[in-house]
C-alpha positions in Angstrom: 110.1 143.5 113.4 111.2 143.4 117.1 110.3 146.7 119.2 109.1 147.2 122.5 105.2 148.8 123.2 104.2 150.2 126.0 101.2 148.2 127.3 98.3 150.6 128.8 95.7 148.4 130.7 92.4 150.0 131.6 93.8 149.5 135.2 96.9 148.5 136.8 100.5 149.2 136.0 102.2 149.9 132.8 104.6 148.1 131.3 106.7 147.5 128.5 106.2 144.3 126.2 109.0 142.8 123.4 106.5 142.8 120.4 107.9 140.6 117.6 105.1 140.6 115.1 101.6 141.1 114.5 100.4 138.3 116.2 101.9 139.7 119.6 99.9 142.7 118.9 96.9 141.3 118.3 97.4 139.1 121.5 97.8 141.7 124.1 94.9 143.9 122.5 92.5 140.7 122.2 91.8 141.1 118.5 92.1 142.7 115.2 94.1 146.3 115.5 92.8 149.7 115.0 95.7 152.2 114.9 95.6 156.0 116.2 98.0 158.6 115.5 98.9 160.2 118.9 98.0 164.1 118.8 100.7 164.7 121.1 104.2 163.0 119.6 104.9 162.8 116.1 105.9 159.5 115.3 103.5 157.5 117.9 100.9 155.4 117.0 98.3 153.7 119.6 96.9 150.0 118.6 93.7 149.3 120.1 91.2 146.5 119.6 89.0 147.6 116.7 85.8 145.8 117.9 86.7 146.5 121.7 83.2 148.4 122.3 81.2 145.8 120.1 82.7 143.5 122.9 82.0 145.5 125.6 85.6 146.1 127.1 86.3 148.6 129.7 87.0 152.4 129.2 90.8 153.3 129.0 90.6 156.5 130.8 94.6 156.6 130.6 94.8 156.0 127.2 91.7 158.4 126.4 93.1 161.3 128.2 96.5 160.6 125.9 94.5 160.4 122.5 91.7 162.8 123.2 89.2 160.0 122.2 87.4 157.7 123.9 89.1 154.1 124.0 88.4 150.9 125.5 90.6 147.7 126.2 94.3 147.3 126.6 96.1 149.8 124.4 99.5 149.6 123.0 101.9 152.7 121.9 104.5 152.5 119.7 107.1 154.7 117.9 107.3 154.4 114.3 109.9 156.0 111.5 108.3 155.6 108.2 106.3 152.2 108.0 108.4 150.5 110.5 107.8 150.6 114.2 109.7 151.5 116.8 110.0 151.3 120.5 107.5 153.4 122.3 109.4 156.8 123.1 109.9 157.2 127.0 108.3 160.3 127.3 104.9 158.7 126.3 105.3 156.6 129.4 105.8 159.3 131.4 102.9 161.6 130.3 100.7 158.8 130.1 101.7 157.5 133.8 100.9 160.9 135.3 97.4 160.8 134.4 
C-alpha cells in the first residue's frame, strides 16, 4: 500500500503526505482510525481519530463542512477503488481549500 493522502489539520495549511501503511495513517490522526465516506465524491474516504472527541481534540471546521458532520482533530482524505486506497483526487483538495 502506497498512496498520497490529503492531510487537513484543524488549523493551518492543507498538505499531501505519502502513506505506506496503517501505521502512517494512525500516526497522522493520533490513534485508531474511523472511516467516513465522502458525501460529495464517490470513492473518497476520510480517516480520523475514532476517540478524538473523547480526547478533547480541537474541532476541524474545514473537514466538518466537507463531510457534513462535526469532526475533530486531523482528518486524512484518500481516494479508493474497491478495497484499495488511492491518491486523494485533486478536486477534493480544491473544495476543502475553499472553506
